[in-house]
C-alpha positions in Angstrom: 0.0 0.0 0.0 1.3 3.4 -1.0 0.2 6.8 0.3 0.8 10.1 -1.4 -0.3 13.6 -0.1 -2.1 15.9 -2.5 -1.0 19.5 -2.3 -3.5 22.0 -3.5 -0.8 24.6 -4.2 0.8 22.2 -6.6 -2.5 21.8 -8.5 -2.9 25.5 -8.7 0.6 26.0 -10.0 0.4 23.2 -12.6 -2.9 24.1 -13.9 -4.8 21.0 -12.8 -7.7 23.2 -11.9 -9.6 24.7 -14.9 -12.5 27.1 -14.2 -15.3 28.7 -16.2 -18.0 31.1 -15.4 -20.5 28.3 -14.3 -18.3 25.3 -13.7 -14.9 24.1 -12.8 -12.9 21.0 -13.6 -10.2 19.7 -11.4 -8.2 17.0 -13.0 -6.0 14.2 -11.5 -3.3 12.1 -13.1 -0.3 10.0 -11.9 1.5 13.2 -10.9 -1.2 13.7 -8.3 -1.4 10.2 -6.9 -3.2 7.9 -9.3 -1.2 4.7 -10.0 -2.1 4.9 -13.7 -3.9 7.4 -16.0 -5.9 4.5 -17.5 -8.9 4.6 -15.1 -11.6 2.0 -15.7 -14.0 2.9 -12.9 -14.9 5.2 -10.0 -17.1 4.5 -6.9 -18.0 6.7 -3.8 -18.2 5.0 -0.4 -20.3 5.9 2.6 -17.7 8.3 3.9 -17.7 10.2 0.6 -14.2 8.8 -0.3 -13.4 8.2 -3.9 -12.2 4.8 -5.2 -10.7 4.3 -8.6 -9.9 1.1 -10.6 -6.9 1.5 -12.9 -4.7 -0.7 -15.0 -2.1 -0.5 -12.2 -4.1 -1.2 -9.1 -6.7 0.5 -6.9 -6.6 4.1 -5.7 -8.4 5.8 -2.8 -8.7 9.6 -2.6 -10.1 11.1 0.6 -9.9 14.7 -0.9 -6.4 15.1 0.6 -4.4 11.9 0.5 -4.1 9.2 -2.2 -3.6 5.6 -1.1 -3.0 2.8 -3.6 -3.1 -1.0 -3.6 -1.6 -3.5 -6.0 -1.2 -7.2 -6.4 1.5 -7.1 -3.8 -1.1 -5.9 -1.3 -3.5 -8.8 -2.1 -5.3 -7.8 -5.4 -5.9 -10.7 -7.7 -4.7 -8.6 -10.6 -3.5 -5.0 -11.0 -5.5 -4.5 -14.2 -9.0 -3.5 -12.9 -12.0 -3.8 -15.2 -14.6 -2.5 -12.8 -15.0 -1.3 -9.2 -18.0 -0.8 -6.8 -18.8 -0.2 -3.1 -21.4 -2.3 -1.3 -23.7 -1.1 1.5 -21.1 -2.3 4.1 -18.4 -0.1 2.5 -16.6 -3.1 1.2 -14.7 -2.4 -2.1 -15.1 -4.9 -4.9 -13.0 -5.0 -8.0 -13.3 -7.2 -11.1 -10.4 -8.3 -13.3 -9.8 -10.9 -16.1 -8.6 -13.3 -13.4 -11.5 -13.0 -11.0 -12.8 -10.9 -8.2 -11.2 -9.1 -5.2 -12.9 -7.6 -2.1 -11.4 -5.1 0.4 -13.0 -5.1 3.9 -11.0 -2.1 5.1 -8.0 -4.0 6.2 -7.3 -6.8 3.8 -8.1 -8.2 0.4 -9.9 -11.5 -0.4 -10.2 -12.9 -3.8 -12.7 -15.2 -5.6 -12.5 -17.2 -8.8 -14.4 -20.0 -10.6 -12.9 -22.4 -8.1 -14.9 -20.6 -5.3 -18.1 -20.5 -7.3 -17.8 -17.5 -9.7 -19.4 -18.3 -13.1 -16.3 -17.0 -15.0 -13.1 -15.3 -14.1 -13.5 -12.4 -16.7 -15.4 -9.9 -14.6 -17.0 -6.9 -16.5 -19.2 -5.3 -13.9 -20.1 -5.5 -10.2 -23.2 -4.1 -8.4 -24.0 -4.2 -4.7 -27.5 -5.0 -3.5 -29.4 -3.5 -0.5 -29.0 -6.7 1.5 -25.2 -6.5 1.3 -24.9 -9.1 -1.4 -23.2 -8.4 -4.8 -24.0 -9.2 -8.4 -21.1 -9.9 -10.7 -21.4 -9.7 -14.5 -18.9 -11.8 -16.4 -18.3 -12.8 -20.0 -20.1 -16.1 -19.4 -23.1 -15.1 -17.3 -23.9 -13.5 -13.9 -23.1 -14.5 -10.4 -24.9 -13.6 -7.1 -22.8 -13.8 -3.9 -24.2 -13.2 -0.4 -20.9 -13.7 1.3 -21.4 -17.4 1.7 -23.4 -18.8 -1.2 -23.0 -18.5 -4.9 -25.8 -18.6 -7.5 -25.0 -18.4 -11.2 -27.2 -17.4 -14.1 -26.7 -18.0 -17.8 -28.9 -18.2 -20.9 -30.2 -21.6 -19.7 -31.8 -19.7 -16.8 -33.3 -17.0 -18.9 -30.6 -14.4 -19.6 -30.7 -13.2 -23.2 -26.9 -13.3 -23.4 -24.0 -14.5 -21.3 -21.8 -11.5 -21.8 -22.9 -9.0 -19.1 -22.1 -5.4 -19.6 -23.9 -3.6 -16.8 -25.9 -4.3 -13.6 -28.0 -2.1 -11.3 -30.7 -2.6 -8.7 -34.0 -0.7 -8.5 -35.9 0.5 -5.4 -38.1 -2.6 -5.5 -35.2 -5.0 -5.3 -35.2 -6.0 -9.0 -31.9 -6.6 -10.7 -31.3 -5.1 -14.1 -28.6 -6.8 -16.3 -27.4 -5.3 -19.6 -25.9 -7.6 -22.1 -24.0 -7.3 -25.4 -26.3 -8.0 -28.3 -29.0 -9.6 -26.2 -30.8 -6.5 -24.7 -31.7 -5.7 -21.1 -33.0 -8.2 -18.6 -34.9 -7.6 -15.3 -34.6 -10.3 -12.6 -37.3 -10.2 -9.9 -35.8 -13.0 -7.8 -37.6 -15.7 -9.7 -37.5 -15.1 -13.4 -36.0 -12.9 -16.1 -37.9 -10.5 -18.3 -36.0 -9.3 -21.3 -36.4 -6.0 -23.2 -35.0 -5.5 -26.8 -35.5 -3.4 -29.8 -39.0 -4.9 -30.1 -39.8 -3.1 -26.8 -38.5 0.2 -28.2 -34.9 0.0 -27.1 -32.8 1.8 -29.7 -30.4 -1.1 -29.8 -29.6 -4.5 -28.1 -26.1 -3.6 -27.2 -26.5 -2.3 -23.6 -23.6 -0.2 -22.3 -25.2 1.5 -19.2 -28.2 1.4 -17.0 -29.2 4.0 -14.3 -32.1 4.7 -12.0 -33.8 8.0 -12.5 -36.5 10.0 -10.6 -39.9 8.3 -10.0 -38.3 4.8 -10.4 -37.5 5.3 -14.1 -34.8 3.4 -15.9 -32.3 5.1 -18.3 -30.7 2.6 -20.7 -27.6 3.4 -22.7 -27.1 1.7 -26.0 -25.0 2.2 -29.2 -27.8 4.2 -30.6 -29.0 6.5 -27.8 -30.5 6.3 -24.4 -34.0 5.0 -23.8 -36.2 5.9 -20.8 -38.6 3.4 -19.3 -41.2 4.3 -16.6 -41.8 2.6 -13.3 -44.1 0.1 -15.1 -41.2 -0.9 -17.5 -42.8 0.9 -20.4 -40.9 2.9 -23.0 -41.3 6.6 -22.6 -38.7 8.3 -24.9 -35.3 8.0 -26.5 -32.6 10.6 -26.4 -29.9 10.8 -29.1 -27.4 13.4 -30.3 -30.2 15.2 -32.1 -32.1 15.6 -28.8 -29.2 16.9 -26.6 -26.7 14.1 -25.9 -23.2 14.9 -27.1 -23.2 11.6 -29.0 -25.2 8.4 -28.9 -22.8 6.3 -26.9 -23.5 7.0 -23.2 -20.9 4.7 -21.6 -22.3 5.5 -18.1 -25.3 7.4 -16.7 -25.8 8.8 -13.1 -28.4 10.9 -11.4 -27.5 13.5 -8.8 -29.6 14.4 -5.7 -31.6 17.1 -7.6 -32.7 14.6 -10.3 -30.3 15.9 -13.0 -29.1 13.1 -15.2 -25.4 12.9 -16.3 -24.1 11.0 -19.3 -20.5 10.0 -20.1 -20.6 10.1 -23.9 -17.8 8.4 -25.8 -18.1 7.4 -29.4 -16.0 4.3 -29.9 -15.8 4.9 -33.6 -14.9 8.6 -33.8 -13.2 8.7 -30.4 -15.1 11.9 -29.7 -16.2 12.5 -26.0 -18.3 14.8 -23.9 -20.0 14.9 -20.6 -23.8 15.7 -21.0 -26.3 16.6 -18.5 -30.1 16.9 -18.6 -31.7 19.1 -15.9 -34.9 21.0 -15.5 -33.2 23.9 -17.4 -32.4 21.7 -20.4 -29.3 20.1 -21.9 -25.7 21.1 -21.5 -22.4 19.5 -22.6 -18.9 19.8 -21.3 -15.8 18.8 -23.4 -12.1 19.1 -23.3 -12.3 22.7 -24.2 -14.2 23.3 -20.9 -11.6 21.5 -18.9 -12.6 17.8 -19.1 -9.3 15.9 -19.0 -9.7 13.8 -22.2 -11.3 10.8 -23.9 -12.2 8.0 -23.5 -14.9 8.5 -20.9 -15.7 5.3 -19.0 -17.6 5.7 -15.7 -19.3 8.4 -13.6 -20.0 8.8 -9.9 -21.7 11.5 -7.9 -20.5 12.4 -4.5 -22.4 13.8 -1.5 -21.9 17.3 -2.6 -23.2 16.5 -6.2 -19.7 16.8 -7.7 -19.3 14.6 -10.7 -16.3 12.3 -10.9 -15.4 11.0 -14.4 -13.0 8.0 -15.0 -11.2 8.3 -18.3 -8.3 6.8 -20.2 -6.2 9.9 -19.3 -6.9 10.3 -15.6 -9.8 11.5 -13.6 -11.9 14.7 -13.9 -14.0 16.2 -11.1 -16.7 18.7 -12.2 -18.2 21.2 -9.8 -21.2 22.7 -11.6 -22.0 26.1 -10.0 -24.7 26.7 -12.6 -26.9 24.0 -11.0 -26.0 25.0 -7.4 -23.5 22.2 -6.9 -21.1 23.0 -4.1 -19.3 21.4 -1.2 -21.5 20.4 1.7 -21.8 22.8 4.6 -23.2 22.4 8.1 -27.0 22.2 8.4 -28.4 25.0 10.5 -30.1 22.4 12.7 -29.5 19.0 14.3 -30.4 15.5 12.9 -30.6 12.7 15.4 -30.3 9.8 16.1 -27.6 8.7 13.7 -27.5 5.7 13.4 -31.3 5.5 13.4 -33.9 2.8 13.2 -37.5 3.9 12.7 -37.3 7.7 12.6 -35.1 10.7 12.7 -35.6 14.2 14.2 -34.4 17.5 12.7 -34.5 20.3 15.1 -33.5 23.9 15.1 -34.3 24.9 11.5 -34.5 28.6 11.0 -36.3 28.4 7.7 -38.6 25.9 5.9 -37.4 23.6 3.2 -37.4 20.0 2.0 -35.7 16.8 2.9 -34.8 14.0 0.5 -33.3 10.7 1.3 -31.3 8.7 -1.2 -29.7 5.3 -1.3 -26.0 5.1 -2.1 -27.0 4.1 -5.7 -28.9 7.4 -6.1 -32.5 6.1 -5.6 -34.8 8.5 -3.8 -36.7 6.8 -1.0 -38.0 9.7 1.1 -39.2 13.2 0.2 -41.0 15.6 2.5 -41.4 19.2 3.5 -39.6 20.7 6.5 -41.0 23.4 8.7 -39.2 25.9 11.0 -38.2 24.4 14.3 -38.7 20.7 15.0 -39.4 17.9 12.4 -39.8 14.2 12.7 -39.2 12.0 9.6 -40.4 8.4 9.5 -38.0 5.7 8.2 -40.5 2.9 8.3 -40.1 0.2 5.6 -36.5 1.3 4.7 -33.8 -1.4 4.7 -30.8 -1.1 6.9 -27.9 0.5 5.2 -26.1 3.8 4.4 -28.2 6.7 3.0 -27.6 10.3 2.0 -29.8 13.1 3.4 -30.2 16.1 1.2 -31.8 19.1 2.9 -32.7 22.3 1.0 -33.6 25.3 3.1 -33.7 29.1 2.6 -30.0 29.3 3.5 -28.6 26.6 1.3 -28.4 22.9 0.3 -26.9 20.5 2.8 -25.8 16.9 2.6 -25.3 14.4 5.4 -24.8 10.7 5.7 -27.4 8.6 7.6 -27.0 5.0 8.8 -30.2 3.0 9.3 -29.9 -0.1 11.4 
C-alpha cells in the first residue's frame, strides 16, 4: 500500500484546476497520486471517499491523500475492469482473473474455483441486503458472502456477456448484455427488453435509475427511458441533446439531474452531457474535461461529478446547478445511526428533505418546517443513505445510517 499527499498549491501552479463562469474542472493524473492514468471505474463510499480502478491497481482519494493497492497488497490482478462499493463499505473490483474484495484492512479474492461463473469480470453491483451481483463474459453470479448462485442463458438471460448491472428500489436486478438486450430479474424469473420493446439497440452499455423509479438505458444508438411500469417513454440521441449516442455511463445527482459520459468508440469523440430542468448542457475538453475516452461516472455527496477516463480523472463542480461542497446544516439531525425515525430540530427556515440510497435512488421526500421535524424511516432497509436538505439558507448533505 502506498500513500501520497495531494498539495492544493501544486495543483494550482500546474494548472490541474480549470475554471469557467459556471463550472470548474479539477483533473487528476499519476502526478497527483493515481497509480495509472488509464482509469476504468470510480465509486463513492459511505464516507464520501473516492475509489478508482486503474490498469495498475486501486486508488483511494479522501480529498487530501491518495492511497494505492496493487497485487503485492492482495489484489488478484493489477488491471482492474470495474469497481464498486457495497452497503457495508466493502470495495469490490473485477479483473480478467477473478474478483477481489477489500474489507477495510485486507483483500480477499474469488474465482471459478470458489463459485464465480467465470473469471473475466466486467461489472459488479451491490444490493441493498449486502450481497453483490457480478457480471462476467459467461453469465452473472450472485454472492451473499457465503453462497453463490450463477445465471446464464439456460436460466433466462438473453446473453451471457454481461455489460452492466444495477438494482432498482423494488429490489429488482437489471442486467445489460452485449447483443441480447436488457433483462430484469425479480428474484424468480428474467424479463427481457429488446428493440422490439422500443430500445434503440440491443447492445446495452449503461443502466441507471432516475427519478420516479424510471430506468435510463444506454445503447450504441442512444438512451431509452422506461417508466416505473417498465414501459418505454422516450429515447434521447445526439439530435435531442446528448453529445453523442454512446452513453458509456449514466448517473443521477440528488436534484434529479441526469449525467451522461458520452464516448463514441468509432470517432473517439467524447463529452459529458447533463439533462436538468433547465435543459441540456455538454462539457468537453475545451471546458476542462481531461480527455477521452470517458468510461464511468459517480456523484459524491456534494453533487460533484467524478469521471473516470483513459487519461486520468476529472471532477466537475457545476455552479450553474448550485452544486457545491456540503456545509453544516443549521439544525440537528438525530439519532444517527437511526432505526424507525429521525428528528431534525433547530431549523431557521422551511425547506425540503430528500433521502437517497447510495446508488442514487430517492426513497423519502418531505417538506420541512421551522423548528422541529420528525421523519419516518418505516419500511426502509438497513444501510447507508444520503440526506439532502434544502432550506432558505442553502443545500446541505449528510450521511445517515439505518440499522
